[in-house]
C-alpha positions as CSV (number, residue, x, y, z in Angstrom):
1,X,66.2,8.6,39.0
2,X,63.8,5.9,40.4
3,X,60.4,5.4,38.8
4,X,58.7,6.8,41.9
5,X,60.9,9.9,41.9
6,X,60.3,10.4,38.2
7,X,56.6,10.1,38.7
8,X,56.7,12.7,41.5
9,X,58.5,15.1,39.2
10,X,55.9,14.6,36.5
11,X,53.1,15.0,39.0
12,X,54.5,18.3,40.1
13,X,54.5,19.7,36.6
14,X,51.1,18.2,35.9
15,X,49.5,19.5,39.0
16,X,50.7,23.1,38.3
17,X,49.2,23.1,34.8
18,X,46.1,21.2,35.8
19,X,45.4,23.5,38.7
20,X,46.1,26.6,36.7
21,X,43.7,25.3,34.0
22,X,40.9,24.5,36.5
23,X,41.3,27.7,38.5
24,X,40.9,29.9,35.5
25,X,38.2,27.8,33.8
26,X,36.2,27.1,36.9
27,X,36.5,30.7,38.0
28,X,34.4,31.5,34.8
29,X,31.8,28.9,35.8
30,X,30.6,30.6,39.0
31,X,30.6,34.0,37.2
32,X,28.4,32.5,34.5
33,X,26.0,31.1,37.1
34,X,26.0,34.5,38.8
35,X,25.0,36.3,35.6
36,X,22.5,33.6,34.4
37,X,20.8,33.3,37.8
38,X,19.8,37.0,37.4
39,X,18.7,36.6,33.7
40,X,16.9,33.3,33.8
41,X,14.1,32.0,36.1
42,X,14.7,28.9,38.3
43,X,12.2,27.1,36.1
44,X,14.6,27.4,33.1
45,X,17.4,25.7,35.1
46,X,15.1,23.0,36.1
47,X,14.1,22.3,32.5
48,X,17.6,22.1,31.3
49,X,18.6,19.8,34.2
50,X,16.4,17.1,32.7
51,X,17.9,17.6,29.3
52,X,21.4,17.4,30.7
53,X,20.6,14.2,32.5
54,X,19.7,12.5,29.3
55,X,22.7,13.8,27.4
56,X,25.1,12.6,30.2
57,X,23.4,9.2,30.1
58,X,23.9,8.8,26.4
59,X,27.4,10.2,26.5
60,X,28.4,7.6,29.2
61,X,27.5,4.8,26.8
62,X,29.2,6.4,23.8
63,X,32.5,6.5,25.8
64,X,32.1,2.8,27.0
65,X,34.8,3.3,29.5
66,X,37.6,3.5,26.9
67,X,39.1,6.7,28.4
68,X,40.0,5.0,31.6
69,X,41.3,1.9,29.8
70,X,43.7,4.1,27.8
71,X,44.9,5.8,31.0
72,X,45.2,2.8,33.2
73,X,46.4,0.0,30.8
74,X,50.1,-0.9,30.2
75,X,50.8,-0.9,26.4
76,X,53.8,-2.4,24.6
77,X,54.7,0.9,23.1
78,X,53.3,4.0,21.4
79,X,52.2,2.1,18.3
80,X,50.2,-0.3,20.5
81,X,48.6,2.6,22.3
82,X,47.7,4.3,19.1
83,X,46.1,1.2,17.7
84,X,43.9,0.9,20.8
85,X,43.1,4.6,20.5
86,X,41.9,4.2,17.0
87,X,39.6,1.3,18.0
88,X,38.3,3.3,20.9
89,X,37.7,6.4,18.7
90,X,35.7,4.8,16.0
91,X,33.7,2.8,18.4
92,X,32.9,5.9,20.5
93,X,31.9,7.8,17.4
94,X,29.7,5.1,15.9
95,X,27.9,4.5,19.2
96,X,27.4,8.2,19.8
97,X,25.9,8.9,16.4
98,X,23.6,5.9,16.8
99,X,22.4,7.1,20.2
100,X,21.8,10.6,18.8
101,X,19.7,9.2,16.0
102,X,17.6,7.1,18.4
103,X,17.1,10.0,20.8
104,X,16.1,12.4,18.0
105,X,13.7,9.8,16.6
106,X,12.0,9.3,20.0
107,X,12.6,12.7,21.5
108,X,9.0,13.2,22.8
109,X,8.7,9.9,24.6
110,X,12.2,10.3,26.2
111,X,11.4,13.8,27.3
112,X,8.1,12.7,28.8
113,X,9.8,9.9,30.7
114,X,12.2,12.2,32.4
115,X,9.4,14.6,33.5
116,X,9.7,17.3,30.8
117,X,7.1,16.4,28.1
118,X,7.5,19.7,26.3
119,X,11.3,19.4,25.8
120,X,11.5,16.8,23.0
121,X,13.0,19.0,20.3
122,X,15.4,20.8,22.6
123,X,16.5,17.4,23.9
124,X,17.3,16.2,20.3
125,X,19.3,19.4,19.6
126,X,21.2,19.1,22.9
127,X,22.2,15.6,22.1
128,X,24.3,16.8,19.2
129,X,26.9,17.1,21.9
130,X,27.3,13.3,21.8
131,X,29.3,13.0,18.5
132,X,31.2,16.2,19.5
133,X,32.5,14.7,22.8
134,X,33.1,11.3,21.2
135,X,35.3,13.1,18.7
136,X,37.6,14.5,21.4
137,X,37.4,12.1,24.4
138,X,40.3,9.8,23.2
139,X,42.6,12.7,22.7
140,X,41.8,13.9,26.2
141,X,42.6,10.4,27.6
142,X,46.0,10.4,25.9
143,X,46.9,13.8,27.3
144,X,45.9,12.6,30.8
145,X,47.9,9.4,30.4
146,X,51.0,11.4,29.7
147,X,50.3,13.9,32.5
148,X,50.4,16.5,29.8
149,X,48.0,19.0,31.3
150,X,49.9,22.0,29.9
151,X,48.5,21.4,26.4
152,X,45.0,21.3,27.8
153,X,45.2,24.8,29.2
154,X,44.4,26.8,26.0
155,X,41.7,24.2,25.0
156,X,39.9,24.5,28.3
157,X,40.1,28.3,28.5
158,X,38.9,28.7,24.9
159,X,35.9,26.4,25.3
160,X,34.9,27.8,28.7
161,X,35.1,31.4,27.5
162,X,33.1,30.6,24.4
163,X,30.4,28.9,26.5
164,X,30.2,32.0,28.8
165,X,30.0,34.4,25.8
166,X,27.3,32.4,23.9
167,X,25.2,31.6,27.0
168,X,25.2,35.1,28.5
169,X,24.5,36.9,25.2
170,X,21.6,34.5,24.3
171,X,20.1,34.8,27.8
172,X,20.3,38.6,27.7
173,X,18.5,38.5,24.3
174,X,15.7,36.5,25.9
175,X,16.3,32.9,24.5
176,X,15.7,31.3,27.9
177,X,16.8,27.7,28.3
178,X,18.1,27.7,24.7
179,X,21.0,29.8,25.9
180,X,22.2,27.0,28.1
181,X,21.8,24.4,25.4
182,X,23.5,26.3,22.6
183,X,26.3,27.5,25.0
184,X,27.2,23.8,25.8
185,X,27.1,22.9,22.1
186,X,29.5,25.7,21.2
187,X,31.9,24.7,24.0
188,X,31.9,21.0,23.0
189,X,32.5,21.9,19.3
190,X,35.5,24.1,20.3
191,X,36.9,21.2,22.4
192,X,36.6,18.7,19.5
193,X,38.4,21.0,17.1
194,X,41.2,22.2,19.4
195,X,42.0,18.8,21.0
196,X,42.2,17.2,17.6
197,X,44.5,19.9,16.3
198,X,46.8,19.8,19.4
199,X,47.0,16.0,19.8
200,X,50.0,14.1,18.5
201,X,47.7,11.2,17.9
202,X,45.2,11.6,15.0
203,X,42.3,9.2,14.1
204,X,43.6,6.7,11.6
205,X,41.9,4.2,9.3
206,X,42.4,1.2,11.6
207,X,40.0,-1.1,13.4
208,X,40.3,-4.5,15.1
209,X,37.5,-6.5,16.7
210,X,40.1,-8.5,18.7
211,X,41.4,-5.3,20.3
212,X,37.8,-4.2,20.9
213,X,37.1,-7.4,22.7
214,X,40.3,-7.1,24.9
215,X,39.4,-3.5,25.7
216,X,35.8,-4.2,26.5
217,X,36.7,-7.0,28.9
218,X,38.0,-4.2,31.1
219,X,35.7,-1.4,30.0
220,X,32.5,-3.4,30.5
221,X,33.0,-3.1,34.3
222,X,34.0,0.6,33.9
223,X,30.9,1.2,31.8
224,X,28.7,-0.5,34.4
225,X,30.4,1.6,37.1
226,X,29.8,4.7,35.1
227,X,26.1,3.8,34.7
228,X,25.7,3.3,38.5
229,X,27.5,6.6,39.1
230,X,25.2,8.3,36.6
231,X,22.2,6.8,38.5
232,X,23.5,8.0,41.8
233,X,24.2,11.5,40.5
234,X,20.9,12.0,38.6
235,X,18.5,9.8,40.5
236,X,17.7,12.8,42.7
237,X,17.1,15.0,39.7
238,X,14.8,12.4,38.2
239,X,12.8,12.0,41.4
240,X,12.4,15.7,42.0
241,X,11.6,16.4,38.4
242,X,8.8,13.9,38.4
243,X,7.4,14.6,41.8
244,X,7.9,18.3,42.2
245,X,7.7,21.4,39.9
246,X,10.3,22.6,37.4
247,X,10.9,25.6,39.7
248,X,11.7,23.4,42.7
249,X,14.0,21.3,40.4
250,X,15.8,24.5,39.6
251,X,16.2,25.2,43.3
252,X,17.6,21.7,43.7
253,X,20.0,21.6,40.8
254,X,21.4,25.1,40.6
255,X,23.1,25.1,44.0
256,X,24.5,21.7,43.1
257,X,25.9,23.1,39.9
258,X,27.3,26.2,41.5
259,X,28.8,24.6,44.6
260,X,30.3,21.7,42.5
261,X,31.9,24.3,40.2
262,X,33.6,25.8,43.2
263,X,34.9,22.5,44.6
264,X,35.8,21.2,41.2
265,X,38.4,23.9,40.8
266,X,40.5,21.7,43.0
267,X,38.9,18.3,42.4
268,X,39.0,18.3,38.6
269,X,42.5,19.6,38.7
270,X,43.7,16.8,40.9
271,X,41.6,13.7,40.2
272,X,43.2,12.9,36.8
273,X,46.6,13.3,38.4
274,X,45.6,11.0,41.2
275,X,44.3,8.3,38.9
276,X,47.2,8.4,36.5
277,X,49.8,8.4,39.2
278,X,48.2,5.6,41.3
279,X,47.8,3.5,38.1
280,X,51.6,3.7,37.7
281,X,52.2,2.8,41.4
282,X,49.6,0.0,41.5
283,X,52.2,-2.8,41.9
284,X,54.1,-1.1,44.8
285,X,51.7,-1.1,47.7
286,X,53.9,1.0,50.0
287,X,54.4,3.8,47.5
288,X,50.7,3.5,46.4
289,X,49.4,4.1,50.0
290,X,52.0,6.7,50.8
291,X,51.2,8.7,47.7
292,X,47.5,8.5,48.4
293,X,47.8,9.6,52.0
294,X,49.9,12.6,51.1
295,X,47.6,13.5,48.2
296,X,44.5,13.3,50.4
297,X,46.0,15.4,53.2
298,X,47.2,18.1,50.7
299,X,43.8,18.5,49.2
300,X,42.0,18.2,52.6
301,X,43.9,21.3,53.8
302,X,41.7,23.4,51.4
303,X,38.5,21.4,51.0
304,X,37.6,20.8,54.6
305,X,37.4,24.5,55.6
306,X,35.7,25.4,52.3
307,X,32.9,23.0,53.2
308,X,32.4,24.5,56.6
309,X,32.6,28.0,55.3
310,X,30.0,27.4,52.6
311,X,27.5,26.2,55.2
312,X,28.1,28.9,57.8
313,X,27.9,31.8,55.2
314,X,25.2,30.2,53.0
315,X,22.8,33.1,53.2
316,X,25.1,35.9,52.0
317,X,26.7,33.6,49.5
318,X,23.4,32.8,47.9
319,X,22.4,36.5,47.8
320,X,25.8,37.4,46.3
321,X,26.2,34.6,43.7
322,X,22.6,33.8,42.7
323,X,20.4,36.8,43.7
324,X,17.3,37.3,45.8
325,X,15.0,35.1,43.7
326,X,17.0,32.0,45.0
327,X,16.2,32.3,48.7
328,X,14.4,29.0,48.7
329,X,17.7,27.3,47.6
330,X,19.7,28.6,50.6
331,X,19.7,25.5,52.7
332,X,20.3,23.3,49.7
333,X,23.4,25.5,48.9
334,X,24.7,25.2,52.5
335,X,24.2,21.5,53.1
336,X,25.5,20.5,49.7
337,X,28.6,22.6,50.3
338,X,29.0,21.1,53.8
339,X,29.1,17.5,52.5
340,X,30.9,18.0,49.2
341,X,34.4,18.5,50.5
342,X,34.4,15.3,52.7
343,X,32.8,13.4,49.7
344,X,35.6,14.3,47.4
345,X,38.3,13.3,50.0
346,X,36.6,10.2,51.4
347,X,34.4,8.9,48.5
348,X,35.4,10.2,45.1
349,X,39.1,9.6,45.7
350,X,38.3,6.0,47.0
351,X,36.7,5.4,43.6
352,X,39.9,6.5,41.9
353,X,41.9,4.0,43.9
354,X,39.6,1.1,42.9
355,X,40.0,2.1,39.2
356,X,43.7,2.6,39.4
357,X,44.0,-1.0,40.8
358,X,41.9,-2.3,37.9
359,X,38.9,-2.9,40.1
360,X,36.1,-0.8,38.7
361,X,33.6,-3.5,39.8
362,X,34.3,-2.5,43.4
363,X,33.1,1.0,42.7
364,X,30.1,-0.5,40.9
365,X,29.1,-2.5,44.0
366,X,29.5,0.6,46.1
367,X,27.1,2.6,43.8
368,X,24.6,-0.2,43.8
369,X,24.5,-0.4,47.6
370,X,24.2,3.4,47.7
371,X,21.3,3.4,45.2
372,X,19.4,0.8,47.2
373,X,19.5,3.2,50.2
374,X,19.3,6.5,48.4
375,X,16.3,6.0,46.1
376,X,13.8,5.3,48.8
377,X,15.2,8.1,50.9
378,X,14.8,10.7,48.1
379,X,11.4,9.3,47.0
380,X,10.0,9.6,50.6
381,X,11.6,13.0,51.0
382,X,10.0,14.3,47.7
383,X,6.6,13.1,48.9
384,X,7.0,15.4,52.0
385,X,8.1,18.5,50.0
386,X,11.2,20.4,48.9
387,X,12.7,21.0,52.4
388,X,12.7,17.3,53.1
389,X,14.4,16.7,49.7
390,X,17.2,19.0,50.8
391,X,17.8,17.1,54.0
392,X,17.4,13.7,52.3
393,X,20.0,14.7,49.7
394,X,22.6,15.6,52.4
395,X,21.9,12.4,54.3
396,X,22.3,10.3,51.1
397,X,25.7,11.9,50.4
398,X,27.0,11.3,53.9
399,X,25.8,7.7,53.5
400,X,27.8,7.2,50.3
401,X,30.9,8.5,52.0
402,X,30.4,6.0,54.9
403,X,29.8,3.1,52.4
404,X,33.0,4.0,50.5
405,X,35.1,4.1,53.7
406,X,33.9,0.7,54.8
407,X,34.5,-0.9,51.4
408,X,38.0,0.8,51.2
409,X,38.9,-0.9,54.5
410,X,37.9,-4.4,53.3
411,X,39.2,-4.1,49.8
412,X,42.4,-2.0,50.1
413,X,43.1,-2.2,53.9
414,X,42.9,1.5,54.6
415,X,41.3,2.1,58.0
416,X,38.6,4.8,58.2
417,X,39.9,5.7,61.6
418,X,43.4,6.1,60.4
419,X,42.1,8.2,57.5
420,X,40.4,10.6,60.0
421,X,43.5,10.7,62.2
422,X,45.7,11.6,59.1
423,X,43.3,14.5,58.5
424,X,43.2,15.7,62.1
425,X,45.1,18.9,61.5
426,X,42.7,20.4,58.9
427,X,39.8,19.1,60.9
428,X,41.1,20.8,64.0
429,X,41.7,24.1,62.1
430,X,38.2,24.0,60.6
431,X,36.7,23.3,64.1
432,X,38.4,26.4,65.5
433,X,37.4,28.5,62.5
434,X,33.8,27.3,62.7
435,X,33.5,28.2,66.4
436,X,34.9,31.7,65.6
437,X,32.5,32.1,62.6
438,X,29.4,31.1,64.6
439,X,30.4,33.4,67.4
440,X,30.8,36.4,65.1
441,X,28.4,36.0,62.2
442,X,25.3,37.0,64.1
443,X,26.9,40.3,65.0
444,X,27.9,41.2,61.4
445,X,25.2,39.7,59.2
446,X,23.4,43.0,58.8
447,X,26.3,44.5,56.8
448,X,27.9,43.2,53.6
449,X,31.2,44.9,54.5
450,X,31.3,43.3,57.9
451,X,30.4,39.9,56.5
452,X,33.3,40.2,54.1
453,X,35.6,41.1,56.9
454,X,34.3,38.2,59.0
455,X,35.0,35.8,56.1
456,X,38.6,37.0,55.8
457,X,39.0,36.7,59.5
458,X,37.8,33.1,59.4
459,X,40.4,32.3,56.7
460,X,43.2,33.9,58.8
461,X,42.1,32.0,61.9
462,X,42.1,28.7,60.0
463,X,45.6,29.2,58.6
464,X,46.9,30.5,61.9
465,X,45.8,27.3,63.5
466,X,47.3,25.2,60.7
467,X,50.7,27.1,61.0
468,X,50.8,25.9,64.7
469,X,50.5,22.2,63.5
470,X,53.7,20.6,62.2
471,X,52.4,18.7,59.1
472,X,50.1,21.5,57.9
473,X,52.9,24.1,58.5
474,X,55.3,22.1,56.4
475,X,52.8,21.9,53.6
476,X,51.8,25.6,53.7
477,X,55.5,26.6,53.8
478,X,55.9,24.5,50.7
479,X,53.1,26.5,49.0
480,X,54.9,29.7,50.0
481,X,58.2,28.5,48.6
482,X,56.5,27.6,45.3
483,X,56.0,23.8,45.6
484,X,52.2,24.5,45.7
485,X,49.9,21.5,45.6
486,X,52.5,19.4,44.0
487,X,54.5,17.9,46.8
488,X,52.8,14.5,46.6
489,X,55.8,12.4,47.7
490,X,55.2,9.8,50.2
491,X,54.6,11.2,53.7
């Protein structure tokens, strides 16, 4: 069996377990949001958003890019891999504990800087997540490297279920934003314990500054890339949190969290597989590009119509999932959903290509260009009010996708036009579905039952169109036969 064929076989098994894990785990996330949106005020979500922003920032530095190094790098053997894993583990743990001590010592100034001056103590407690995630991140990287997503299923389900239970119970008992903080801590603690127990590799008493230097020569760019990605993800939150109210910040972040959770059912299940597989194919350009095209088309079949559907049916979806106190967030919900699918396909996956080729600096340059454009757009929008922020956010995300496509063309040689042509079938199916939905929704919007029927009809229209198109029909027939999302061989 060739290396490519063996990789395809491993990818199929990995995709099945990864998708199963994400579907079950991410199905709990929207349910959690549905419940909490009715138990907590938008202000509570806005307050926790600023805390999460700081925790993610510190967590990024504690990892230092070592996870991606362990997945992407070629090692001499298992012993060599484990030596590098030990160096990465102790470095991560030491940095994370140091960062937590610093944040705890200066919690009030840090909280004031991010626009929440009364959240110093909650911020210090929330940052206890740092040593917890550091304790398990290396184990996670090794599982991903080996495409061993089956072992991650019980871990992900246990931590997600614990988060749901703790958060909902505490919110019901009136603990407010503390329910979100403690729920996250409980989930991270469960992850650390279970991953350490299941991993074949265990932390050992070994350290080498020479290995650290070798790893950091790669990881420095990955860390810088992670920093710019963090800025691009959280810059909007920082601007809104400082220029608008906590309630409006809640209206901004909650739709992002909920919609991302829905899309990440597929994205989180497939992105690690894409990165691991492309890393193994990086020296065979033909196989590399063929695998990527097939992968992108397969995921696009599902993400493109989902984006359109979320925008068209945004009003009933917000009422159903978040409740009537979230009406101000309706347009944010719809526009974020509309751009998220194309962003995953045309922007996020491009970043995975750069990393798999050992070029994280390319992604860094993309993020810097994006930030130069995005920060003034969002700052100007925030000065005009929340509605302008919603539109500015959508424009910024479209801009990031355009930038990534241009850079992908010049760095890897993939034409944006050929990419769109390769996705013409799901785009055509989505266009027909959207016309049908826009023609019928106005006649059924007064009734929940009729809206549900209309949604089902839209799904049927979309897949009916896809079944008339050869490439889509072949893929969907593969799903019916049990191949699922795993037929990632070269098209």
